[in-house]
Every structure is written in structure tokens, then in C-alpha cells.
N, C-alpha and C positions, 0 to 999 in steps of 0.2 A: 566291533566295539563302537561305542558312541564317544564323541569328543564333547566334553562338557566344560564350559567356562562360566564362572559365576561373577556377577557384578553386584556390589552392595552400595546403595546410596540412601542414607537415612533409614527409613522403614521399608524401602523398596528392595526386592531381591529379584534381579533379572537373571534368567538362565538363557545362555546361548548354547544350543546343542545341535549337533548334526552327525550323521553317519560319518565315520572316520574317513572313509574313502572319498568323500566329497570336499575335503578341505583344500582350498586353493583353486577350485574350479570356478569358472564363470559360465553360466548357462543363459542362453538367450532364445527367445521364441516370440517372434513378432514384437509387440509392444512391451513384453515382459523380459526383464533380465534380472539375474540374481548373481552376485559375486559372493562366494562363500569364503570370505577373507580369513586367512590364518590368524590375523591380529584379533579378530572377534571371536572366532569359534575354536581355535586350537588351544585346548586345555588338557585337563586330566582325561584319560581313557577310562570309561566306566561301563558297567553292565546296564542292561535295562532296569534292573532292580534298584541300582544306585540312582539312576536318572529319576525314577519314580519318587524317591525320597526328596530330591531337590525340587522337583516339580510340585510336590505337595505343599511346599513352603513359598514357592515363587509367586510374585505379584505380576511379573511380566515374563514371557518366554518367547524366544525366536527360535523356531525349530525347522530343520531341513533333513530330509531323507526318509526312506521307508521305515527303517527300524525305529528311529527316533520319533516319528509321527505316530506310529502304532502304539507306543507307550502312552502318549498323551490321549489318544482316542480311547484306549482301554480304561484310562482313569476318568474319562468323561470330561476332560478339559478342552478337547477340540472336537467340533462337530465335523464328521467326514465331508459334509456338503460345503464346508468353509475352507477347504484346502485348495490352494492354488497349485497346479502342476505346470512346471516349465520344462519343456523337453522330457516329460515324464517324471521329473524329480518333484516330490511333494514338498511344499513349504506352507507353514502356518505360524500365526502369532497368537498369543494369548495374553489377556490382561484380566487380572482379578481385581475387582472393585471391593474394597473393604469398607 
């Protein structure tokens, strides 16, 4: 499952999503580190199809994990060459300019 948390501010819709098993982990690799904080990512547990619905409307997305990132790649929102891997864990961000 994917953990999905939605943030709304005016016209902006930010999606924080990660593979459920990554919540609470801190990964470090050289100069890169990523803390997958429960406060930011821990929300509703959803399927990839539900994540797609929210990403279709998102203006900003912060995504972590294989399953989560694959959804965004299949939708054409994330270029596979623009993914950062920290200790093998993929991380990507997306901003949609309207």
C-alpha cells in the first residue's frame, strides 16, 4: 500500500506519498539524506489507482519508494532520469506550472 497525505493551500494541492513500509525511516548516503517523517507522509493507505487520481490534480508532489514512484512515471509526471536514489530508495519531486 501507499501512504498518501494531502495538503491544500489556496489553489495548490500538494501530495506527499510514500511506500507504506518506509514511514519513519531515515536514509543517508554520502551527502544525501532523507527523513521520511510520519508527520508529513503518514496519511490514508491507498492503492496505486487512488494515488493516480490525486496526482492528476496535484500541483506539487513529494514521492518516495518504488511503488509510489512507478505510478508517477507511468503517468508521465516524473522522468526516470530525474529520480534520486538514496541507499537504493527512489525519491522524486514534481511541480506542475499552471
